[in-house]
C-alpha positions in Angstrom: 35.5 35.8 18.5 35.2 34.9 14.9 39.0 35.3 14.5 39.5 32.8 17.4 37.2 30.2 15.7 38.9 30.7 12.4 42.4 30.4 14.0 41.3 27.2 15.9 39.9 25.7 12.7 43.1 26.3 10.7 45.4 25.2 13.6 43.4 22.0 14.1 41.7 21.5 10.7 42.8 17.9 10.4 41.4 17.1 13.8 38.1 18.8 13.1 37.6 17.3 9.6 38.5 13.7 10.5 35.3 12.8 12.5 32.8 13.4 9.7 35.0 12.0 7.0 36.0 8.9 8.8 32.5 8.2 10.2 30.9 8.7 6.7 33.4 6.4 5.0 33.1 3.7 7.7 29.3 3.7 7.9 29.0 4.0 4.1 31.3 1.0 3.6 29.3 -1.0 6.2 26.0 0.0 4.5 27.3 -1.1 1.1 28.6 -4.4 2.3 25.7 -5.2 4.6 23.0 -4.2 2.1 20.6 -7.1 1.7 20.6 -9.0 -1.6 17.1 -10.1 -2.8 15.4 -11.5 -5.9 12.4 -9.6 -7.3 9.5 -11.1 -9.1 6.4 -9.3 -10.3 3.2 -9.8 -12.2 1.0 -7.3 -14.1 -2.7 -7.9 -13.7 -5.4 -6.3 -15.9 -8.4 -5.5 -13.9 -11.8 -4.6 -15.4 -15.2 -4.0 -14.0 -17.4 -7.1 -14.7 -19.8 -6.2 -17.5 -22.2 -9.1 -16.6 -22.9 -7.5 -13.2 -25.1 -4.5 -12.5 -22.8 -1.6 -11.7 -24.7 -0.8 -8.5 -24.2 -4.3 -7.1 -20.7 -5.2 -8.1 -19.1 -4.0 -4.8 -16.9 -1.5 -6.6 -16.4 2.1 -5.4 -17.6 4.3 -8.2 -15.1 7.0 -7.2 -12.1 4.7 -7.6 -10.6 3.0 -10.7 -11.0 -0.8 -11.1 -7.3 -1.2 -10.3 -7.6 0.8 -7.1 -10.7 -1.2 -6.1 -9.0 -4.6 -6.5 -5.8 -3.3 -4.9 -7.8 -2.3 -1.8 -9.7 -5.6 -1.8 -6.5 -7.6 -2.0 -4.8 -5.6 0.7 -7.7 -6.1 3.0 -7.8 -9.8 2.3 -4.0 -10.1 3.2 -4.9 -8.9 6.7 -7.0 -12.0 7.3 -5.4 -15.1 8.6 -7.6 -17.4 6.5 -6.7 -15.9 3.1 -3.0 -15.5 4.1 -2.8 -19.1 5.1 -4.3 -20.2 1.8 -1.6 -18.3 0.0 1.3 -19.4 2.2 0.3 -23.1 2.0 1.0 -23.0 -1.8 4.6 -21.9 -1.2 7.7 -23.2 0.6 6.8 -21.0 3.6 3.9 -23.3 4.5 5.7 -24.8 7.6 5.8 -21.3 9.2 2.0 -21.4 9.7 2.3 -24.1 12.4 3.5 -21.8 15.2 3.2 -18.3 16.6 6.9 -17.6 16.0 6.5 -18.7 12.4 3.6 -16.3 12.0 5.7 -13.4 13.3 8.4 -14.4 10.8 5.8 -14.5 8.1 4.6 -11.0 9.0 8.2 -9.7 8.7 8.8 -11.5 5.4 5.6 -10.4 3.8 5.7 -6.9 5.2 9.1 -6.2 3.8 8.8 -8.1 0.5 5.2 -7.7 -0.8 4.0 -4.7 -2.6 0.6 -4.3 -4.4 0.1 -1.1 -6.3 -2.3 0.2 -9.0 -0.6 1.5 -12.1 -3.2 3.4 -14.1 -6.9 2.7 -14.3 -6.9 -1.0 -15.0 -3.4 -2.2 -14.3 -2.4 -3.7 -10.9 1.2 -4.6 -10.1 2.0 -7.4 -7.6 5.7 -7.6 -6.6 7.4 -9.8 -4.0 11.1 -9.7 -2.9 12.9 -12.4 -1.0 16.3 -14.0 -0.8 15.2 -17.0 -2.9 14.3 -16.6 -6.6 12.0 -19.6 -6.4 10.1 -18.2 -3.4 9.6 -14.8 -5.1 8.0 -16.5 -8.1 6.0 -18.9 -5.9 4.5 -16.3 -3.7 3.3 -14.0 -6.5 1.8 -17.0 -8.4 0.1 -18.3 -5.2 -1.2 -14.9 -4.3 -2.8 -14.3 -7.7 -4.3 -17.8 -7.9 -5.8 -17.6 -4.4 -7.2 -14.1 -5.1 -8.8 -15.1 -8.4 -10.4 -18.2 -6.7 -11.6 -16.0 -3.9 -13.2 -13.5 -6.2 -14.9 -16.2 -8.3 -16.1 -18.1 -5.2 -17.5 -15.0 -3.6 -19.4 -14.2 -6.8 -20.7 -17.8 -7.2 -21.7 -17.9 -3.6 -23.7 -14.7 -3.9 -25.3 -15.9 -7.1 -26.2 -19.3 -5.6 -27.8 -17.6 -2.6 -29.8 -15.4 -4.9 -30.8 -18.4 -7.0 -32.0 -20.3 -3.9 -33.9 -17.2 -2.6 -35.7 -16.5 -5.9 -36.6 -20.2 -6.3 -38.2 -20.1 -2.9 -40.0 -16.8 -3.8 -41.2 -18.3 -7.1 -42.5 -21.4 -5.4 -44.4 -19.3 -2.8 -45.8 -17.0 -5.6 -47.0 -20.1 -7.6 -48.7 -21.4 -4.5 -50.4 -18.1 -3.9 -51.5 -17.9 -7.5 -52.9 -21.4 -7.4 -54.7 -20.6 -4.2 -56.2 -17.4 -5.6 -57.2 -19.1 -8.9 -58.9 -22.0 -7.0 -60.6 -19.4 -4.7 -62.2 -17.6 -7.7 -63.3 -20.9 -9.2 -65.0 -21.9 -6.0 -66.6 -18.5 -5.6 -68.1 -18.6 -9.0 -69.3 -22.2 -8.5 -70.9 -21.2 -5.2 -72.8 -18.2 -6.7 -75.3 -19.4 -9.4 -75.9 -15.8 -10.5 -72.4 -15.7 -11.8 -72.7 -18.8 -13.8 -72.4 -16.8 -17.0 -68.8 -16.0 -16.0 -66.3 -18.1 -17.9 -63.9 -19.5 -15.3 -61.1 -19.1 -17.8 -61.9 -15.5 -18.5 -63.3 -14.5 -15.1 -65.5 -11.5 -14.9 -64.6 -10.3 -18.4 -67.2 -12.6 -19.9 -70.2 -11.0 -18.0 -72.6 -8.5 -19.5 -71.3 -5.9 -17.1 -67.8 -6.5 -18.2 -68.8 -6.2 -21.8 -70.3 -2.8 -21.0 -66.9 -1.7 -19.6 -68.1 -1.8 -16.0 -65.5 -2.7 -13.4 -65.6 -6.1 -11.6 -66.7 -4.2 -8.4 -70.0 -3.3 -10.2 -70.6 -7.1 -10.7 -69.6 -8.3 -7.3 -67.3 -6.4 -4.8 -66.1 -9.7 -3.3 -65.4 -11.1 -6.7 -63.4 -7.9 -7.5 -61.3 -8.5 -4.4 -60.5 -12.1 -5.4 -59.6 -10.9 -8.9 -57.2 -8.3 -7.4 -55.5 -11.0 -5.4 -55.2 -13.2 -8.5 -53.6 -10.4 -10.5 -51.2 -9.6 -7.6 -50.2 -13.2 -7.4 -49.6 -13.3 -11.2 -47.4 -10.2 -10.9 -45.4 -11.8 -8.0 -44.9 -15.0 -10.1 -43.7 -13.0 -13.1 -41.3 -10.9 -11.0 -39.9 -13.9 -9.1 -39.4 -15.8 -12.4 -37.5 -12.8 -13.9 -35.2 -12.5 -10.9 -34.6 -16.2 -10.9 -33.5 -16.1 -14.6 -31.2 -13.2 -13.9 -29.6 -15.0 -10.9 -29.1 -18.1 -13.1 -27.6 -15.9 -15.8 -25.3 -14.3 -13.3 -24.0 -17.8 -12.2 -23.3 -18.7 -15.8 -21.7 -15.4 -16.5 -19.5 -15.7 -13.4 -18.3 -19.1 -14.6 -17.7 -17.9 -18.2 -16.5 -14.4 -17.6 -14.4 -14.6 -14.4 -11.2 -14.7 -16.5 -12.1 -11.3 -18.1 -12.4 -9.3 -14.8 -8.9 -10.3 -13.5 -6.4 -11.2 -16.3 -2.7 -11.8 -15.6 -1.2 -10.1 -18.6 2.4 -10.6 -17.4 2.9 -13.8 -15.4 5.6 -13.8 -12.7 9.0 -14.9 -13.9 11.8 -16.6 -12.1 14.3 -13.8 -11.3 17.8 -14.6 -12.6 19.9 -11.7 -11.2 20.0 -10.6 -7.6 19.4 -6.9 -6.7 21.1 -5.1 -3.9 18.9 -2.8 -1.9 20.9 0.5 -1.6 18.3 3.2 -1.8 17.0 3.0 1.8 20.5 2.4 3.2 21.8 5.8 2.0 20.3 7.2 5.2 23.0 5.6 7.3 26.0 7.4 5.8 24.0 10.6 5.7 23.3 10.2 9.4 26.9 9.4 10.1 28.0 12.6 8.4 25.6 14.6 10.5 26.8 13.0 13.7 30.4 13.5 12.6 29.8 17.2 11.9 28.1 17.5 15.3 31.2 16.0 17.0 33.5 18.3 15.1 31.4 21.3 16.0 31.5 20.4 19.7 35.3 19.8 19.6 35.7 23.1 17.8 33.9 24.9 20.5 35.9 23.1 23.2 39.2 24.1 21.5 38.2 27.7 21.3 36.9 27.8 24.9 40.0 26.1 26.2 42.4 28.4 24.4 43.8 30.9 27.0 46.4 32.5 24.7 46.7 36.3 24.6 46.9 37.7 21.1 45.6 41.2 21.5 45.7 43.9 24.2 41.9 43.6 24.5 42.4 40.0 25.6 44.1 41.2 28.8 42.2 41.6 32.0 41.8 45.0 33.7 44.8 46.2 35.8 47.5 44.5 33.7 50.4 46.4 32.1 51.8 45.6 28.7 55.5 45.0 29.0 56.1 44.6 25.2 54.5 43.7 22.0 55.9 41.1 19.6 56.0 42.5 16.1 54.1 40.8 13.3 56.6 38.9 11.2 56.3 38.2 7.5 59.0 35.7 6.6 60.0 35.4 3.0 62.1 32.8 1.2 61.6 30.4 4.1 63.5 27.2 3.3 61.7 23.9 3.3 64.2 22.5 5.8 63.2 24.9 8.5 62.2 23.2 11.7 59.0 23.5 13.7 60.7 26.2 15.9 61.2 28.7 13.0 58.7 31.1 14.5 60.4 31.1 17.9 63.8 31.7 16.4 62.5 34.5 14.3 60.9 36.2 17.3 64.1 35.9 19.3 66.2 37.3 16.4 63.8 40.3 16.1 64.2 40.8 19.9 67.9 41.0 19.7 68.9 37.5 20.8 71.5 35.6 18.9 69.2 33.0 17.4 69.7 33.2 13.6 67.0 31.7 11.4 68.3 28.6 9.7 69.0 28.9 6.0 69.3 32.7 6.1 65.6 33.5 5.9 64.7 37.1 5.9 
């Protein structure tokens, strides 16, 4: 069986080799000529964890690098229509946001052309490819500007909300302190036996206090009022500290937002087009595989359709062998011999008068 396959291959080698060769060359030429030409623009952004924000409240994942954190945040924002609209409106693609068909086209353009990847701990690379050099630069610039504004606005919004909350807390704590202070003054004024108590110093001016006795030893009700005053004073102090921290956070966000997200390499206008060939190599490779499959199928068909008898074992049972053609080894065969040289040689060996042209032996 192997001999039949080898014989079929060498008898029809041109027919068997043509499909993979021709298909690979044809598809390879098409892939080369039809490969899209694009312009590539990129920007390198230095990302750092903001030092003016407490590490536990900066929204960063402690197990990821700053570049990975900001890459994930930017990728998630790009999935929102609001953020994407703000980016696209700063480019020449703005008219596409007016229709559903335009949005589908935008998804295709951005999905194929945009790449945001971390490169190390603090470096984030933003790359955009398109058929227009101006659009490539515009999109990267618009994306970075919108993202930086979004980060700054989010931080300012959080700080402003915190400021409003702590201002309200401070006002409430002041009211509670004023109420408690007024209550202790009224209580002392209503109890003549406590007239020795200095309203400014409270129970600390009494004889019991000077003897290191607690306020409850003087008057349990007075001790309760004093506790409320002290708690109100602590609330006022805590609210004032939190308010100062929130105000500092607002100021730091305004002053330091440039430090957390710095564009170290601004996007440039690409001058030379790039032909995308890497991904298109799969087409000639696929054509070669298909061509080899066709050649293999044709090879099997040629072997299966060959009914020639070359050996006695190829004969069916009950058949007699009338004669065996000897194996010929022709030497000094002239180049001018025709295609029937083998037939003439066999006839000459059988005794027929069919001389081999050129006197071959």
